[in-house]
N, C-alpha and C positions, 0 to 999 in steps of 0.2 A: 412017542420020539418022532413019529414020524409029522407030528404038528408040530414041533422043534424045529424039524431041520426045512419046514416049510417056513416056517417063517423067519427063520437065519436066510434062506436064500430071499425073501421078500425085501428084507431089510437090505440086503448085499443090492439087491436089484434097484430099489429106492437110491440107496449111495451111490451107484454109478449114474443110475438116470441125473441126480442133483450134481456129479461134477461133470457130467457133459455137458450140463445145461449151464454151469457155471463158466466152462469153459468154450463154449458156443458165444456165450454172454461177452467175455473177454475177445474174443477175437472178433466179433462184430463190433465192438466198442473202440477196439484198435484200426480196425477199417473204415469204422465210418465218422468214428470222431478224433482221428489222429490229426484230422489238416491242420489243428493249429499247433502240429510240432512243425510239416512239411512248411506250411504255410506263413509259420513265423521264422522260417529259414531263408524264404526264397522270398516271399512279399512280406517280408517283416515291414510293417507301416513303420516302426521305431527308426528301422534303418535306410529303408531306400524311400519309403515315400512320405517321411516324417514330415509333416508340414512346419516342425520346429528346424530343420536341416536344409533341405530341397527350394521348399518355398516357404521358408520362415521368412516372414517382411523384415526382421531386424535384423538380417544378414543380406541377402541379395536387392529388394527392393525395398529394404530399411530406408527412410527418406534422412534420416540423419547421418548415413554413410555416402552414398551415392547422389542420389538426389537431394540432398541436405540444403537449403536454401542457403544457409549459414557458411557452407564452403564453396559451393562453385556458382550458385547464384544469388550470392547473399549482397542484399543490396548496399550492406556499407562497405565493400569489397570495390566492387565494378561499376556499379550506378550509382554509388554514394554522391549526394550531390556535393558533399563537403569537400571532395576529392576533384573529380573532375569538372562539374560546374558550379562549384563553389561559387558565390558570386564575391566573395571579401579577396578571390585570388585574380581570376581572368576576367570577372566582369565586373570587379570593385568597381564602384563610380569614382571612390576617391584617389585613382590611379590613371588611369586611362581618360576618364572624361570629370575631371577633377574641375569644377568651375573656377577656381582660383587658380589654377596654372594655365590653362589653356583659351579658358572661355569666359576671362576674368572681367563683367561687365563695370566694376569699378574701376580699371586700370587703361584699358584702350580708349575709353572716349574722352578720359581726362588728358591722355597723350596728345590724340589728334586734334581733338577739339579745344582743349585749353588756351591756347594763345588767342584764339579770338571770345571766347565766352567767358572764362575765368581771370585772365590777366586783367592787369589794370585796377583802378581803385574800385572797390566796392563798399563804399561808406554807408553807415547808419548814424543817426543822430548820438551823440555820448562817446564815437569812439575818438580815439587819439593817440600818437605815437610822439617819438622823440628822434630826430635826425641831430650828427655832430658835422659842422663843417670846419675844414682846415684850406685856409687861402694858399693856394700854389704858388709857393717861391719862384720868381725867375729872376736870376743875376746876370747883371748886365758883367762885361768886359770891364775891369780898374775898379768897380764898385767897392771889392774887399780887398785889404791889404794883405801883405804875407803875414801869416801869423794869427791873422784874425779869422774869429769864424761867426758866421751869419745866425743869428738867432731864427729861432723856428718859428712860427705863427704859432698861437696858443689857439687849440680846438674851441668853436663855441657851438652851445646846443641850443636848439628850437624845437618849444612844444607847438603841436598842431592838436586841434582840440575841434571835432563838427559841433558847431552850437544847435543850427537849426535849420529848417528848410525854409526856405524863401526864393519869392519871384523876381527876376529881374525881366524886365518888359516883357512880360506872360511869360518867360521861361521858366521852371520848377528848376532851383538850384540848392547845391550845398552851402552853408556860410561856415566857413572855415576861419577860426582864429588863430593865430600864431604870434607865440610870445618868446623872445630871449630869455633863455634859462639866466639868473643869475645878474641880470642886469635890468632893473627896473625903469630907469629912464628910457630904455628903447621903448618905444612907441610900437602898440600891436598892430599887427598887419594884419587885415581880413581879407579872404581870397573868397570869391564864388565859383562854383564850378557845376558845369550841367549835370542835372542827373542822369540824363539820356545819353548825351552825346563823353560824356567825361571831359569836355574842352573847357578850356578855360575864359570866363565870361568878363570877369570883373574882377581888379586888385585895387586895395586902399592899403594904404600904407607912408612911410615918411623918411625922410633924406637928411642927413645933416650937412647943413650948409653955413657956412662962417662962425660955426659954434650955436647953431640954432637947426630944430627939428621942422621941416617944412612936410607938409602935408600933399599928398597928390593920389589922384584917383586915375586910373585908366579901364576901359570899357574896349573888349575886342571883338568887332564887329565883323561878320562872317554873313554868308546865307543862310537863310533862316532853316534851321535843322539839318545844319552840315556839321560834320565833324572834323574839325581842323587842329592838329597839332600849333602851339601857342608856347612862344619864348616867353619866361618872365622878366620883369621890369629888372630885376634887384639883382645882380651878379653875386653880390656876398651871401642872399636867401635864394636858392635853388629853387623857382617855383615854375620851371620849363615843367608843360603837361602834354604826351603824346597823347594818340588816340588810339584805341584797338578795336573800335566798330567799325569802322571806316571802309567803303570798298578800296580793297588793293587789289596790285596785280603781283602774280606769282614770278619774280624775277632768279630763281634758285632754287636748288633743293631745300625747302623749309623756308624760305626768305622773300616776305612781303615786302612788297615797296607801293607808297603813297607819294605820287610827283604831283605837282602842280597846284597845290592848296595855299589860298593865301585869304588873310584876315587884315584888317585895317584898327590902327590905335586911334581911339579916341579919348580926349582928355576930360575930365566935369565928372560930378557925380551923375549926371539925369544920362552921360552916354550919348549924348546928341551933339554935333558938331554946333556951333554958333556960327553966325554970319561970318562970313569971310574965310572961318578958320580951317584949317587945311589939315586933315589926317593922313599919317602915314600907315601906308600899305606896307605889308612883308608877305613872301612867299617863301614857304616853308616846305622841303621834302622829309621823307621819313622811310626808314628802313628797319623790321621785326624780324628776327631769326633767332635760333635756338641757340644759346651760349653754353660753349664747353665746361665740364666740370672742372675742369683745370683752369682755364680760364674764370669761373666764376672767383674760385679760390685764389686766385692772385691778386684780384680786385676787392675780394671783402670775403678776407679768412674764415671769418664765424657763422657765413651762410651755409646755411643746410636744407637739404630735399632737392629735388630735381625739377625740370621742365623750366630754369630758368630762361627768359629771352631778354636778347640785349637788344636795345633800342636805339638807333642813331635820329638823331634831327637835325639839318643841315640847313643854313639858307640866310641872308644876309650878311655874311660875312661870320657868322656866327656856328658855332657846333655845339651837340649837346650827346654825350652819351650817356647813358641809362641801361643798368639790370632790375628789369623785375620778377617779383617771385608771386606766383600765386598764393592769394590769400593773404599777401601782404598790401597794406593800404598805401604805401610809398614805396618809389624803387629803394631796393637795401645796398645801393651806387651809382651816384652821378657827379660826372664831370662836366663843367661847362666852361672848361679854358682857362678859369679865374678861381673857381672853388670846387672842392671834392666834399662830397657827402656822403654819410654810412646812416643806414639806418640801423639806430642800435636799441628802441625798446617801441612796442605796440601794444596798444589792448583794444579789441574791439570786440563787437556784439558774438560775429561769427565765431569768432575762437572762445570768446566765454559759454557760445552756447555748443560748439564740438566739446568743450572740456566738462 
């Protein structure tokens, strides 16, 4: 019996010891290992120091929100070259520095230098043109009876053609043949014009005297190499030739004058005076000035283009007024006091090359 009691007490003691040991273990665990609960409340990294909340790069330092280059420093908005420095808007060469507007090299030289460089005849062999002439009516008092109308003169057409290059007394010239269109009985008139000065050098033609055509030749002598305006010998066929390359003085805005020029007319094919023959001297003055568009239209309604020059030749009781247009082989309008002529057609090598 005593053994049973002793055994029972031992079991009880062991159980007590085990219970106390478990309790101590639970206490030590709650004290030593509980920081996971307290620290999870105070220093819970997921709440206060959670990198995804306070230091989360996607929220505070997220480059797509605060320092997003597409919003604040987006080159396409602030520094986009297509907006502020777009060459097609501010520095577009076709707007501010467009060469065709302000610095057109093909217009300004033509407007300022054209009167001396491109005006006047610029001929080549095979060039041809046609003019139409009309005699000026001069009605004297008492010539027309009441109820009668004076007949208007019929226009006559003349065709010019540059035949070849030929020398006249060692001076290179253009030889030009002039024929009356529709009148085969009219003799051909031949004209020689200096290649260098464009002055009239010689004319060979014929005049009708007592029903017969009588030929004649005139040579226009001047100082060697001098450019001199010359009056043509035939009023019905205007052959008056001004000059554009001679030294002239400026007498007004755009007006150039040439005064005191003279030449001598010698008859004969050789252009030399015979013994005892007297030559006829002529003094000619000339002015060149720009013609207004309204003035050009009033004299030549079919004229086109700009930079038309008005030329006047006067001397020895004669006066000739002409309108010259650049690139045209002959004056588009001419009035010598007896006949008015207009250029109606021209075919030149220069125009064919341009086309």
